[in-house]
VOGU-3710 file (C-alpha; in Angstrom, 3 decimals, decimal comma):
1> mlslsflkdr> 40,373/251,839/62,661  39,343/252,090/59,389  36,407/253,681/59,302  35,337/255,978/57,145  32,570/257,818/59,014  34,589/260,763/60,413  34,583/262,252/56,428  31,064/263,785/57,202  31,906/265,211/60,428  32,012/268,362/58,292
11> tflremltia> 33,210/270,517/61,762  36,274/268,864/61,817  37,347/268,421/57,837  36,751/272,435/57,589  39,571/273,098/60,817  41,946/270,548/59,588  41,664/272,166/55,748  41,924/275,955/57,064  45,396/274,911/58,507  46,279/272,129/55,355
21> lpisfqqlin> 45,531/273,549/52,498  47,761/276,444/52,840  50,602/274,286/53,640  50,120/272,138/51,349  49,905/274,989/48,206  52,839/276,622/50,318  54,879/273,320/49,574  53,434/272,401/45,694  54,387/276,095/44,487  58,153/275,528/46,577
31> aslnmidvim> 58,837/271,751/45,102  57,487/272,829/41,800  59,995/276,066/41,456  62,927/273,959/43,284  62,231/271,199/40,118  62,186/274,039/37,527  65,686/275,494/39,343  67,060/272,180/38,370  65,608/271,545/35,110  67,319/275,280/34,737
41> vgqlgeasia> 70,838/273,970/35,824  69,712/269,846/34,369  70,358/272,099/31,009  74,343/272,524/32,028  74,402/268,748/32,585  74,968/266,401/35,398  77,544/267,887/37,088  75,312/270,528/37,716  72,951/268,415/38,529  74,733/266,682/40,980
51> alglsnqvff> 76,840/269,666/42,579  73,675/271,366/43,012  71,742/268,195/44,364  75,320/268,004/46,869  74,904/271,610/47,544  71,780/271,340/48,707  71,951/268,054/50,970  73,834/270,974/53,180  71,022/273,010/53,151  68,523/269,954/53,610
61> vfilllfglt> 70,880/269,209/57,216  70,652/272,757/57,879  66,750/273,395/57,447  66,619/269,809/59,354  68,325/271,243/62,091  65,722/274,481/62,399  62,645/271,673/61,802  63,403/269,820/64,532  64,309/272,648/66,921  61,195/274,553/65,410
71> sgmaiftaqf> 58,909/272,214/65,543  59,542/271,617/68,793  59,081/274,367/70,888  55,745/274,391/68,319  54,608/272,098/70,370  54,151/274,203/73,378  53,114/277,305/71,049  50,570/275,150/70,029  48,960/274,003/73,488  49,634/277,481/74,795
81> wgkqeidpir> 46,898/278,779/71,642  44,880/275,993/73,298  45,071/277,653/76,273  44,318/281,484/74,263  47,865/282,628/76,688  49,329/285,306/74,079  53,256/286,180/76,110  53,663/282,640/76,518  53,875/282,351/73,000  56,203/285,465/72,503
91> kvlgmslait> 58,680/284,420/75,225  59,077/280,979/72,826  59,784/282,178/69,561  62,141/284,142/71,897  63,771/281,518/72,300  63,721/279,559/68,985  65,009/282,830/67,247  67,910/282,399/69,826  68,778/279,276/69,523  68,077/279,081/65,253
101> saiallftla> 70,670/281,897/65,035  73,264/280,279/66,301  72,895/276,813/64,216  72,318/279,430/60,864  76,151/281,738/62,007  78,487/277,990/62,348  76,599/276,638/58,865  77,115/279,906/56,972  80,943/280,085/58,513  80,907/276,183/57,564
111> vtlaprtvlg> 80,105/276,748/53,473  81,505/280,378/52,811  85,023/279,360/54,649  85,385/275,662/53,905  82,607/275,181/50,993  85,279/272,250/49,146  85,925/270,201/52,625  82,247/270,547/53,482  81,229/268,851/49,795  84,152/266,497/49,332
121> fytndtevie> 82,006/264,516/52,029  80,215/263,785/49,520  81,812/262,882/46,778  85,529/263,013/44,949  84,406/264,371/41,864  86,476/267,099/41,419  84,692/268,923/38,754  80,728/268,412/40,498  83,347/269,844/43,939  84,271/273,162/42,256
131> igtsylsivg> 80,414/274,030/40,626  79,129/273,242/43,957  81,910/275,577/45,447  80,817/278,421/43,441  76,805/277,637/44,528  77,503/277,347/48,421  79,887/280,422/48,732  76,370/282,686/47,748  73,529/281,258/49,052  75,530/280,152/52,618
141> fsyipvaiat> 74,871/283,641/53,079  71,331/283,818/53,401  71,703/281,103/56,220  70,725/283,253/58,660  67,342/285,093/57,482  66,451/281,309/56,643  66,943/280,915/60,093  64,699/283,634/61,598  61,979/283,236/59,169  61,733/279,143/60,165
151> syiatlrsih> 61,142/280,514/63,465  58,453/282,986/63,294  56,943/280,514/60,311  56,269/277,779/62,424  55,053/279,924/65,357  52,612/281,429/63,162  51,281/278,009/61,590  50,899/276,986/65,520  48,580/279,735/66,118  46,279/279,447/62,985
161> lvkltviati> 47,822/282,476/61,200  49,229/279,586/57,842  48,377/282,495/55,315  50,680/285,241/55,843  53,376/282,293/55,820  51,765/281,789/52,618  51,683/284,841/51,021  55,949/285,370/52,256  56,920/282,143/51,393  55,477/282,093/47,729
171> talifktilg> 55,831/285,803/47,271  59,954/285,002/47,765  59,908/281,740/45,751  58,045/283,417/42,788  61,007/286,114/42,796  64,061/283,536/43,210  63,341/281,897/40,131  62,513/284,816/37,965  66,373/285,737/39,178  67,643/282,555/38,398
181> yilifgmfgl> 66,513/282,180/35,311  68,115/286,474/34,172  71,028/284,901/36,030  71,524/281,063/34,720  71,012/281,452/30,936  71,977/285,689/31,128  68,871/287,376/29,776  68,696/290,818/29,885  71,965/291,657/28,103  73,684/290,117/31,760
191> palgvrgaai> 76,110/287,730/31,966  74,930/283,827/32,274  76,085/282,673/35,089  75,110/279,543/35,482  74,891/277,440/38,681  76,787/281,154/40,268  72,896/282,619/38,880  71,333/279,806/40,650  73,095/280,794/43,958  72,281/284,528/43,719
201> gtasgwtlel> 68,646/284,262/43,155  67,850/281,723/46,033  69,858/283,486/48,804  68,206/286,642/47,336  64,639/285,220/47,627  65,229/283,673/51,191  66,015/287,236/52,350  63,239/288,232/50,638  60,891/285,982/52,408  61,699/287,299/56,254
211> ilililvytq> 61,273/291,121/55,033  58,353/290,501/54,033  57,415/287,992/57,082  58,178/290,597/59,153  56,379/293,376/57,572  52,890/290,898/57,461  53,546/290,219/61,167  52,840/293,956/62,452  51,704/295,858/59,661  48,733/292,770/59,887
221> ktplaanplt> 49,081/293,667/64,208  48,826/289,323/65,189  49,944/288,529/68,267  53,802/287,964/67,639  53,074/292,054/66,846  55,245/293,243/70,033  58,849/294,387/70,614  61,064/292,009/69,876  63,865/292,808/72,898  60,255/291,449/75,141
231> ffsfdysffg> 60,576/287,829/74,079  63,857/287,538/74,892  63,155/288,215/78,130  62,068/284,385/79,016  62,983/282,674/83,072  65,373/280,461/82,777  63,445/277,722/84,550  60,587/278,632/82,119  63,712/277,479/78,817  64,799/274,307/81,118
241> rvlkttlpal> 61,213/273,290/80,506  60,929/274,401/76,583  64,183/272,984/76,274  63,789/269,873/77,900  61,281/268,748/74,815  62,918/270,596/72,339  66,625/269,039/73,382  65,016/265,359/71,745  62,995/266,903/68,765  66,179/268,836/67,403
251> anemfwslgi> 68,385/265,744/68,468  66,089/263,830/65,959  66,821/265,964/62,796  70,370/265,748/63,408  70,826/262,240/63,626  68,115/261,735/60,529  69,439/264,642/58,110  72,707/263,111/59,228  71,670/259,627/58,174  69,348/260,841/54,913
261> ttynaiyari> 73,032/263,030/54,264  75,690/259,245/54,399  72,261/257,331/52,036  73,224/260,035/49,116  77,702/259,925/49,612  76,173/256,356/48,987  74,356/257,057/46,103  76,917/258,947/45,323  79,612/257,041/45,247  77,913/254,456/43,292
271> gtdsiaainv> 78,729/256,898/40,672  77,350/260,181/39,091  74,555/259,425/37,275  73,110/257,667/39,851  73,481/260,429/42,400  72,357/262,840/39,634  68,864/260,239/39,336  68,704/260,171/43,088  68,231/264,453/42,950  65,781/264,212/40,102
281> natieelgfv> 63,559/261,838/41,728  63,809/264,057/45,483  62,157/267,163/43,609  59,306/264,385/42,074  58,902/262,847/46,165  58,942/266,724/47,141  56,089/267,823/44,644  54,239/263,483/45,899  55,158/265,446/49,478  52,756/268,100/49,075
291> vfmglgnaca> 49,692/266,494/50,416  51,484/264,846/53,288  52,905/268,430/54,066  49,843/270,102/54,695  47,977/267,229/56,434  51,070/266,231/58,770  51,404/270,065/60,234  47,794/270,334/60,418  47,063/267,667/62,949  50,588/268,288/64,870
301> vmvgnrigag> 48,423/271,838/64,917  45,105/270,632/65,861  47,078/267,839/68,221  48,620/270,384/70,091  45,933/273,193/70,222  43,271/269,941/71,776  46,421/268,761/74,793  46,462/271,723/75,539  42,314/272,954/75,982  42,820/269,285/77,781
311> kkeeafetvr> 41,361/267,043/75,092  43,044/264,058/75,227  41,072/261,224/73,800  39,911/264,248/70,923  43,789/264,232/70,214  44,454/260,565/70,113  41,247/260,336/67,373  42,626/263,164/65,306  45,690/260,932/64,566  43,348/258,393/63,412
321> rvvimamlsa> 41,115/260,193/60,763  44,308/262,023/58,972  46,157/258,407/59,763  43,378/257,099/57,439  43,625/260,398/55,173  47,847/260,360/54,619  47,297/256,496/53,006  44,519/256,741/51,099  46,389/259,982/49,064  49,125/258,287/49,265
331> wtvgvvvlll> 48,336/255,427/47,424  46,466/257,934/44,647  50,167/259,606/44,591  51,558/256,953/43,975  49,267/255,980/40,937  49,901/259,121/39,699  53,491/258,838/40,009  53,675/255,686/37,929  52,026/257,418/35,307  54,415/259,865/34,245
341> rdavvnlydl> 57,391/258,355/34,865  58,345/259,144/30,929  57,739/262,250/30,935  59,856/263,502/34,506  63,154/261,863/32,111  62,325/263,939/29,082  62,448/266,802/30,290  66,221/266,929/32,301  69,176/265,750/29,341  70,526/262,389/31,413
351> spsgeynvrm> 72,961/259,965/29,944  70,855/256,508/29,001  71,544/255,105/32,161  70,647/258,132/33,871  67,383/258,275/32,540  66,856/254,141/33,273  68,285/255,253/36,806  65,575/257,605/37,148  62,552/255,655/35,728  63,201/252,557/38,967
361> lmlmmactlw> 63,817/254,850/41,466  60,315/256,722/40,521  59,057/253,018/40,864  60,277/252,670/44,157  59,352/255,273/45,280  55,865/255,140/44,287  55,464/251,291/46,243  57,081/252,388/49,498  55,190/255,423/50,048  52,016/255,058/51,804
371> irmfnfstfi> 54,165/253,226/54,284  55,817/256,270/54,575  53,544/258,403/55,001  51,550/256,536/57,356  55,383/257,322/59,091  55,010/260,762/58,710  51,877/261,330/59,323  52,341/259,359/63,172  55,676/261,020/63,809  54,659/264,258/63,253
381> galraggdtr> 51,103/264,678/63,662  51,677/262,328/66,653  54,716/261,867/68,377  56,140/265,229/67,998  52,972/267,375/68,551  52,232/265,225/72,067  55,473/266,046/73,438  56,924/262,764/72,976  60,365/263,138/71,874  62,165/260,929/73,898
391> fallmelcsi> 60,356/257,977/72,229  60,182/259,425/68,714  64,470/259,825/68,987  64,805/256,245/69,970  62,963/254,970/67,428  64,496/257,145/65,058  68,307/256,830/65,515  67,651/252,752/65,655  65,315/252,547/62,598  68,023/255,178/60,732
401> wligvpaayi> 71,487/253,682/62,098  70,616/250,304/62,965  68,965/249,394/59,324  68,912/251,664/57,109  72,887/252,781/57,041  74,149/249,048/56,725  71,225/248,320/54,871  72,041/251,139/52,360  76,446/250,199/52,629  76,025/246,762/52,251
411> gafvlhlpvy> 73,851/246,930/49,281  76,540/249,568/47,163  79,287/248,329/48,057  79,032/244,521/49,308  76,119/243,077/46,833  77,152/245,912/43,935  73,062/246,874/43,623  72,230/249,712/41,363  70,947/252,736/42,428  67,445/252,142/42,844
421> fvylmvalee> 67,993/248,529/44,410  69,777/250,459/47,277  67,592/252,721/47,441  64,648/250,707/48,263  67,014/248,853/50,731  66,811/251,672/52,684  62,763/251,348/52,675  63,449/248,730/55,233  63,846/251,512/57,760  60,807/252,782/57,567
431> vakaffsgwr> 58,749/249,265/58,153  60,729/248,701/61,147  59,557/252,151/62,088  55,907/252,180/60,676  55,464/248,943/63,796  57,289/250,932/66,697  54,854/254,039/66,137  51,581/252,341/65,149  51,786/250,566/68,105  52,678/253,589/69,933
441> vysrkwihdl> 49,558/256,004/68,645  48,055/253,295/70,149  48,525/252,873/72,646  48,349/256,657/73,525  51,564/257,488/75,885  52,862/259,524/73,560  50,304/262,212/74,551  51,811/264,480/77,297  49,949/268,148/78,558  53,112/270,269/78,968
451> vnv> 51,407/273,426/79,600  48,831/272,466/82,095  51,530/272,232/84,647
//
């Protein structure tokens, strides 16, 4: 299982890196600029860091629901691409656009009409709620463009057109960061808008991303460059087949995101300095995650293509190889995180307790990263890519709601532990998940051919 001889397989490495590197680069730019956003807002104090972090938790739940839906749909588009059938890919995209837009509309209404109620779930700090409200009431209007862009990005990745998504996303992210900087601090004679400036920059950036994606899809004459009305001409039996596999993936992300949201609500109730430290640590996690986003998504595309082409044993071997690479990378990233703790703390205006929390959280994160990356690789690269979404849903539900959330609650409110030990207790769910996902992958029961039926 630990043989590294596959590293000599140039064909495999070339195919994997062609998909993985652009995604990792895209994620690196995204994480770096998100970190810059937090640093800029961090100059306004811990309350602003906490408000931005909690407001982004709403976006986090939203984007995970979109990810669950679009990655479920991408199971089909990747397998159809393996068969070189274009028309069904367009119809799956149409389904994705319809459902993601409906989800986005619900979130837009919630955060623009009742932002205080939404933020009240996370914290009872009135200052944090007021700052967060000013952010959400602006950025919420970009949720529908984000939903449409996410559907296109997932489909383009599954048909190996990753570079187009990278160009659009990176351009939009750079624009969002520059505009945010100008508006947060009031450069070039403009008023200093603080957190509201960050919101305007973010909303403008996500809208630009969608515009750029649509321009590239049609100017480059991709397989998706067709009359959009034809995307919605699917029959109900095909729609039902797709939903049967996709809905468990959507439910999976919904319950997982609610679990993560519950964790953050618990962290926030430990103290404002605790949730501020969690948000700083989250930006470092996102940076550390860039390699694994590329590997996991590349694995998913390659596995889907192989299953669609009827090469099931090759699909299993692809997962085995990617898991080994992810584990080796995780240990390397963990060491880097440990070495950078002091440098990270010096970037923020934190209280002494906040600084200590960040250092300890980064230590805990570095020590548990390898097991989380094993789970990510098997979950995204195998279980979901292979259409085993119902098993994945059951495993996620049990690990978060029977282990993770109770552990966080006991650690925070019964044992009254500091935030970094509560964070470590939450990692117990990853241990349980690793056992079951590893067994499932090895059994090969996760491989489902969904298009050759």
